[in-house]
C-alpha positions as CSV (number, residue, x, y, z in Angstrom):
1,E,46.3,-36.2,-103.2
2,L,48.1,-39.1,-104.4
3,H,50.6,-38.3,-101.3
4,R,47.8,-38.9,-99.1
5,S,46.1,-41.9,-100.8
6,A,49.7,-42.8,-100.5
7,S,50.4,-42.4,-96.9
8,I,47.1,-44.3,-95.7
9,T,47.2,-47.1,-98.3
10,H,51.0,-47.8,-97.8
11,Q,51.2,-49.5,-101.4
12,P,54.9,-49.1,-102.8
13,D,52.7,-48.5,-106.3
14,D,50.8,-46.0,-104.6
15,V,54.0,-44.1,-103.3
16,A,55.9,-44.5,-106.3
17,M,52.9,-43.2,-108.5
18,A,52.9,-39.8,-106.2
19,S,56.8,-39.4,-106.1
20,A,56.3,-39.7,-109.8
21,A,53.8,-37.2,-110.3
22,T,55.6,-34.8,-107.9
23,R,58.8,-34.9,-109.8
24,G,57.0,-34.5,-113.2
25,W,55.1,-31.7,-111.6
26,A,58.3,-29.9,-110.6
27,Q,60.4,-30.2,-113.5
28,S,57.9,-29.4,-116.4
29,G,54.5,-28.8,-115.0
30,K,51.5,-31.0,-116.4
31,T,53.4,-32.6,-119.2
32,G,55.8,-33.4,-116.7
33,L,53.5,-35.3,-114.3
34,L,51.3,-37.2,-117.2
35,A,55.3,-38.3,-118.6
36,Q,56.3,-39.3,-115.1
37,T,52.8,-40.8,-114.3
38,A,53.0,-42.8,-117.5
39,E,56.1,-44.2,-116.5
40,V,54.8,-45.9,-113.4
41,Q,52.1,-46.8,-115.2
42,E,53.8,-48.7,-117.7
43,G,55.7,-50.4,-115.4
44,E,52.5,-51.1,-113.5
45,F,51.4,-52.8,-116.9
46,K,54.2,-54.7,-117.6
47,R,53.7,-56.4,-114.0
48,G,49.9,-57.0,-114.7
49,I,48.8,-54.3,-112.0
50,E,47.2,-52.2,-114.5
51,P,45.0,-53.7,-117.1
52,G,46.0,-50.4,-119.7
53,F,43.4,-48.0,-119.1
54,R,44.4,-45.5,-117.3
55,L,47.9,-45.7,-119.0
56,G,45.7,-45.3,-122.3
57,Q,44.1,-42.5,-120.4
58,T,47.2,-40.4,-119.8
59,Y,48.7,-41.4,-123.2
60,L,45.7,-39.5,-124.8
61,L,46.0,-36.5,-122.4
62,L,49.7,-36.2,-123.8
63,G,48.3,-36.5,-127.0
64,R,49.6,-39.7,-128.6
65,P,46.4,-41.4,-129.1
66,K,47.7,-43.7,-131.4
67,E,50.2,-45.2,-128.2
68,A,47.2,-45.4,-126.5
69,F,45.4,-46.9,-128.8
70,F,47.6,-50.3,-127.6
71,Y,46.5,-50.1,-123.9
72,F,42.6,-49.6,-124.4
73,R,43.2,-52.9,-126.5
74,A,45.1,-54.6,-123.8
75,S,42.2,-53.4,-121.5
76,L,39.7,-54.9,-124.2
77,G,41.7,-58.5,-124.0
78,A,41.7,-58.2,-120.1
79,H,37.9,-57.3,-119.8
80,F,38.7,-54.5,-117.8
81,I,35.0,-53.3,-117.0
82,L,35.7,-49.4,-117.2
83,L,36.3,-49.9,-120.9
84,T,32.5,-50.3,-121.6
85,T,32.3,-46.4,-120.8
86,M,34.9,-45.0,-122.3
87,Q,32.6,-44.1,-125.5
88,D,30.7,-42.3,-123.2
89,C,33.2,-40.2,-122.0
90,D,33.6,-36.6,-123.4
91,W,37.5,-36.9,-123.8
92,S,37.3,-40.2,-126.6
93,K,34.2,-38.2,-128.4
94,K,37.0,-37.2,-130.9
95,L,38.3,-40.5,-131.6
96,M,34.8,-41.4,-133.1
97,T,36.6,-40.6,-136.4
98,D,39.9,-42.8,-135.9
99,P,39.0,-45.8,-138.2
100,E,40.8,-47.9,-135.3
101,Y,38.7,-46.4,-132.4
102,A,35.5,-46.7,-134.3
103,T,36.4,-50.8,-134.1
104,L,37.5,-50.6,-130.8
105,F,34.6,-49.0,-129.8
106,A,32.0,-51.1,-132.2
107,Q,34.0,-54.7,-130.3
108,I,32.8,-52.8,-126.6
109,R,29.6,-52.6,-127.9
110,A,29.0,-55.9,-129.4
111,R,30.7,-57.1,-126.0
112,K,28.4,-55.2,-124.0
113,Q,25.4,-56.7,-126.1
114,G,26.8,-60.0,-126.2
115,W,27.1,-59.7,-121.9
116,Q,23.4,-58.6,-121.5
117,T,22.3,-61.3,-123.8
118,N,24.3,-64.0,-122.3
119,R,24.2,-63.5,-119.1
120,L,21.2,-62.5,-117.7
121,S,19.2,-66.1,-118.2
122,V,21.9,-67.5,-115.7
123,L,21.4,-65.6,-112.8
124,P,19.7,-67.3,-110.1
125,T,18.1,-65.1,-107.5
126,S,16.1,-65.6,-104.4
127,F,14.5,-62.7,-102.2
128,R,13.6,-64.9,-99.4
129,L,14.7,-64.2,-96.2
130,P,16.0,-66.2,-93.9
131,T,13.6,-67.0,-91.1
132,Q,15.0,-66.6,-87.5
133,P,13.8,-68.3,-84.2
134,Q,10.8,-66.9,-82.6
135,R,12.3,-66.0,-79.1
136,R,10.1,-66.1,-75.8
137,I,9.7,-63.8,-73.5
């Protein structure tokens, strides 16, 4: 699927990700795929393309939650929207007992609540449709 996506987008990062996943799978299966993917994602993170969320997920899949935590914190700093769903994901349930992750989840909840209370009153809305001139037949 990564190769199919890369063939459509022709983006160098997509091509690099597909190649890394293929190379990693051939070398050592799932673990190799994840390790090679993490390498590409780290490069994207350093260049500012990846906010850290996907890289954090990859490190969790590799069984390295301490390394993942750094990238989830970076995502919080970058205001990455998908981070707000993290606590509700099955893969994050076992992290709830870790004090660092518990603090991170509390910060995410606080930001979500702050956004809801601070931003909603500022959104002007208008549902009037523009009028169109009448046509004569």
